[in-house]
N, C-alpha and C positions, 0 to 999 in steps of 0.2 A: 255273668250275671245279666248283663246289659241285654241279652238276647231273650230273656225268659217272658218278659211280657208279649213281645211279637211272637214267639213261639206259641204260648198259650192262646193268644187271640186266634192266630191263623189255623192252628191244629183243632181248637174247640170248633171253629166255625166249620172245617172240613168234616169233622165228625159229626156235627149237628145236621149237615147236608146229607151226609151218608147214612146216617141213622137217626130219623128223625124221632124227636121224644127222649132220646138218651140224655142223661143227667152227668154233669162233671162234678168231681170233688177234686179239686187242686189244692195242694197246700205244700208247704215245704220248708226248707231250712235257708232262709234268705241270707245270711251270713256266709254261706259257703257256696251258694248257687244251685243246690240241689232240690229236685221237684218231685213230689209225689203226685203223680198223674193218674187219677183214677176214673174209668168210664163206668157209669151205672145205667142198668136198665131203666127204660121209660116206666112211668108210672103204670101200675096194673100189670106189668109183664114180668113174670117170675126171673129173677136174676139167673137162675140156671138155664131156663130156655134162651133168655138173651145171650148168655156166653156160649151155649151149644150152638147157636145159630150164626154167631157174629165174631166170635173171639178171634179168630185168625185175621179177619179184614180189620178189625179194630187194631189188632196188634201190627198189623203191616202198615196200616196207615199212621200210627204213631211212630213206628221205628224209622219208617221212610222220613219222617218229618224230622226226627232227631239226626239222623245221619246225614240228611241234606244240608243241615245247619253246623255239621262237623262236631255234634254233640256225641255224648256215650251214654250207655245204660249201665247203671252200677246200683248196689244196694248194699246197706249195712249188715245184711245177714246173708249175702250171696246172692246172686242173679238167678239162679235156678236153670233147668235145662231147657224151658221154653224159650226164655229170653236169650240165653246164649247161642242157642241153636239158630234162631232168628237172627240175631245181631253178628253172628260170625260167618253166616253163609257167604258165597261168592257175590251175591246180589246186594249184600249190605256191607259196606266197608266199614262202618264204625264198630269199635272195638268194645265189647263187654269185659268188665271188671267182675271176676267171680267171687271175690271176697271182701275186697276194701270198699270203704265208702270213700267216693271221689268227688271232689268239688268239680263243679261244672257240668254234672249230669243233669 
């Protein structure tokens, strides 16, 4: 939990540099250290267009930031195929939990 503020500050800054105008919607479960980390399209840019153009790059930046800090990707309702594939690849050593809500993610 003590690393969340630094993670958010540094990762938000990296995303803002890479994707000018993007908007962040960060919220979480402070009691267990989980963070919902959501990147939104810039004002005036359709969300689907932003995702079509930048989803892979956004995910790579965020996943790499999580893995660099020894974190993990998890979710209350499962990680999903995209996250599991990206987090479990040879270049991303952090482990995804596909079903359980994990503290510290």
